[in-house]
Every structure is written in structure tokens, then in C-alpha cells.
Steps between C-alpha positions, in 0.01 A plus 500: 500500500629843412431841665381719217627807673867404513541161317625315811401137544247476795469186710154342476340186620222520241532219240549625145193300397287719728615826343220678320732698277487806714735352763431281805343614822657829611463445873780245515748696292769742619747656263854479644645796309585806700431725203158348415198730545345238723790544747400861554136436557359474145304188420702231322367419152592142398482316182627185335671715235741788525336794332763774555858533380722559801556879533861611470529704817876526456441693179263729678748554785761633264286808445466555873703754698579231754814292483450124467748242624593171346723197540709319239451122482798297379475172695281361223273306738126524554524431870736784572304722256182440705683584814620828356157578363360480853759748639319822420673635192295680234647303215763233417720437200553148376836520324574288198800698383750416774311234696448139392131545406331368187140516391382214722676617813358845445148352460538304825598822685206691348270232630662500839467873556152535345305499830694799638443874440836548335554593143743297286745630238709266290838584339586283202864451389444710186225709339376239245154491356448124536623508863259781588213308336570194713519706820177679431322171427595345839345803668778754535367856469805706581834446314833663554719504188882524570760701303263754339694744287272658241143611433490251210570212736239629740239531230561137395447385855172699526373322185611160646284566811178571307252316282436634143434753370703672770770239503622158384421270797387165378144399583503176704296600802258212460768260627681743734493565868481873431131468405445227760445269198211713364360561852538875439257553211628847404871431548600581141320834516650605832844343509686796338373732772637294783853436384788706636832552329808598694839555325841492661759773439839341557751657256621844393310452171183455703576808705544710189159391367293525820260767363445308181440170676270656759307671220390165348128452567456172685824527707370524858826535694880513466712317752873577544746211530791629706732201456501487121492881487820508707658248261410716201701780666799273541429464869418134523379403853487872613130579477529753782787689345431877497495505115235229486309652788480840327401329172213325683385824661493674160321203337230487759436870468466475124270196526266675744505816286378287210195403699597134541571303817864450606616182662815339629642205697692594813710256701601696799281730709701823477532488116131398468384791706707724271311357205167574663620862571599528133130435410472127430145398560519122458797358686620149555671495837670162497518150354404159649840352433672783678270483795550130540877508449550791733291348779660151460856637514421731793352204696796273429748770605304579822539144626855457382625826654 
């Protein structure tokens, strides 16, 4: 049974054979989602079919004046992904570029985090049309494309995210999780409105073309990659170098002046707070691998001291 308000599976003891088509008896059903209207006093509306495409609240949040906070996921495991989804972050990034994730491991993590009020972004290894198509079909709505350097690149990614005539996304929703296997009857008509495209600025070429990239209709946000940006300045491994720090400050200012959201990944608190002060309004404040490695090493050292 599915809550029509938020698309969360709802436990029910009513046998499927007794369902009239409008959903089983409502008195025995409680939606577990913290973001469901029923959780704030509105009556739950239940059905045997999903009738609404999940709203992309992450995309909406990018237009807010509030800063949202995320966590990078690189452990490539659904169990740890679910743990992180329950921690209270606004969004998470499942990383395929530098973590050992493929399509199936990404799908498993999407399923694991689905019951939680956290939005999921996926970063593929490259910006390729066929890769984006597969991610969208398994239910990803927000995608982060690495190594963005030109408006032409950005425009191609916008087209890859959308069905014709606005884009070139292949139509296979009938067999895809994205439409809940045709459980969302108007999926094809509404899908374009709920996708969110983020592009990553990680090179000096990308810095030079920020205004042009940000000006592409369909690009929702630009995220700075400090590590690769430092490497492009010949400062490999020195992402906090003053030259890189100033370049990030300037880039964030230009992104915000263009009217688009500016994001970044910070790995230490002082630098991350600098990024927020610069004007970044969607900020990843850590990574699951770093949290686990740091805590494990600290614990070992504590007892060996």
C-alpha cells in the first residue's frame, strides 16, 4: 500500500484481495514518513497505486535563501547509506566518480534511503547521455555532472535530462522505477519539471566560463570542486592554498550574481564555514568514508596510548 501524499510504503494488515481499488481501510494505516501530510495532522490518503511523481524538494531548496547541508556517500553500501540518511542532513550525494558504485549499487542505495526525508543527488563518472538516461530511469531526479567547462557541455547535459521535444532522454518509463512501473500515470508529462541538474566547476577553464555555464537554462546549480581546482592551478593536494581559496571566493560570487545556486564540498569545519561565508547555499560538510576512517583511527589510538 502506498501513501498517495508522499509515495511511502505504508504497513497494512488488509489483504490485497479485499482492496476495493481506493485503498484498504484507513483506520489501520499510519504513514511512517516524517514529511507526509498525515504526520502533521492532515488525513492520510491511501491507494493501491502511486498517483504523484515525487516532488524534487532539493531543486526547490536551491532557490531558497537558506543554506542546505549534505553528506557525500562513498562507502557504496545501502546499509551505511540508510544510516546516513537517518542522520538529519538535507541531502546526500551518491558518488560514482571516485567511489566503487555502479548502477545496481546506486539503485540499492536509492531504495535504502527512500523512506527518509532526505534528497538524493548522484554524481556519475562522466557527463554521458546514456549514463544519465539510466540514472533517471532508476529514479534519480538530481544529477551532478563533474568537470564542466563550457556552456555547450552544459546544454548537452540539460538535453540529456529531458524528454523530447525539450531533450533527448529515451522513453522507457513503462519498465522503469522512475515511473513506478507506470504507477505514476502522468510521469512522462511531469518528469522534466522534477529533474535537477548540477554541474561541477573544477578547472580554470570552468572558472573562465562560469557566467556562460550558469546562463544555460536548465542548469540549477554550480558546485565548486576544490581538490581538482587546486590541481588545475598546479597546487595538487593544496585545496586550502590562498590562491585556490581566493579563486573559490570569486567563483561563488559570480555564480550567485548569475542567479544560480552555488555549492561546494568542505572537509574541515574552518574551511567549510569560510565557504558558507562566501555565499555557498548548498554545502556538503563531510563524507561517510572520512567520518568512519577518522572515528576508527581515533578510537584505536585512544586505547593504544
